N, C-alpha and C positions, 0 to 999 in steps of 0.2 A: 539171118535165118528168116525165111518166108513161110507163109502158111503151108505151102506144098511140102516144104522140108519137114515141118512139124508133123504133118499127116504121114509122111513116109517113115519118119522115126517111130511114131506111135504104132504104125502098122507093123513095122519090123519087130518091135519089142513085144507086142501083144499077139501077133499072128492074126489080127482082125483085118479083113479086107480094107483097102484104102478108101473105097467108096463109103463104107460104114463109118470109118473114122472121120471122114470129111463131113458126113451128115451129122454125126454126134458133135463135132467141133463147131459146126455152123449153128446147131441148136443151142449150144452153150453160149456162143457169142450173142445170139439173138435174145436169149433170156437175160443175159447181163445187161444188154442195151435197154430192153424193156423195163427192167427193174430200176435202173439208174434214171431212165427217162421219167419214170413216175415218182422219183424222189426217194426210192428205197436204196439201201446199200447192199452189196453182195460181198459176203465174207467167205474166203476160201482159206481154211486153217493151214498155216505153214507156208502160204503163198502170198496172200495180201487181200486188200479190200478195194472194190470198185465203188466209188462214192460220188454223189453229186456235191460239188464244191462251190460255195458262194464266192464270187469275185466282187470286191467292193467297187463302188462308184469311183471313177477317177476322171481326171482331165486329160484329154488327148489332144493331138494337134493334127490339123489338116495342112500339111506342108505346102501343097500347091497354092492354097489360098492364104497361107500364113495366119490361120485362125485357130483358136482353141475351141474344143467342143467337149461336152460332157458325155462320157461313156457310162451308161447306167449300170447299176449292180445287176449281175446275171449269174446263172449257174453254168458250170462246165463239168464234164465228166472227168474224174481224176482217179488215179491208181495210187494206193498207199501200200508199199510192200510190207510183209510181216517182218518182225524183228529178226527171226531166225534166218529169213531169206537175205536180209541186209547183212547180217553177220557172216553168212557164207560167202557173199560177194566180197566183203571187206577182207576176209581171210585169204581169198584167192588172188587179190590184186593189191599191189603196193603202189604208193605214189610214184608216178613216172612211168609205170607200165601202161602201155596203150595197146588195146586190142585192135588190130588192123582188120578191116573188113575185106573179104575176098569176094569180089564180084566178077562174074564171068561175062 
C-alpha cells in the first residue's frame, strides 16, 4: 500500500476531499519527522511510537580495501508498534502464511 492508496481509503471512509486528506497526512508526517529529529518521541495510542534510537559504535568493513573501520554511535529514527497492534497482527497471521504483494 502506498501513500496515494492510504489517502484514497481515508477519503472514501471519511468523505473528506483527497486534497485535504493529503495535506493533513503530510502535516502529520512532517511533525513526526521534526519531533524525532529534535530527540522527542511521538506516541500514538493503540498504534505505536516513533522514537530516536541509539545505534552503538561498531566495527565495519571496507570490503574493496580489506580494511576494518569504526562506525561511530549514532541515532536513527525507529518505530515501535503498540502491543495491541502487535497482538492484532499475530492473531491474523500464522507461521508459514505469507502475504504476497500485488504490484501492477
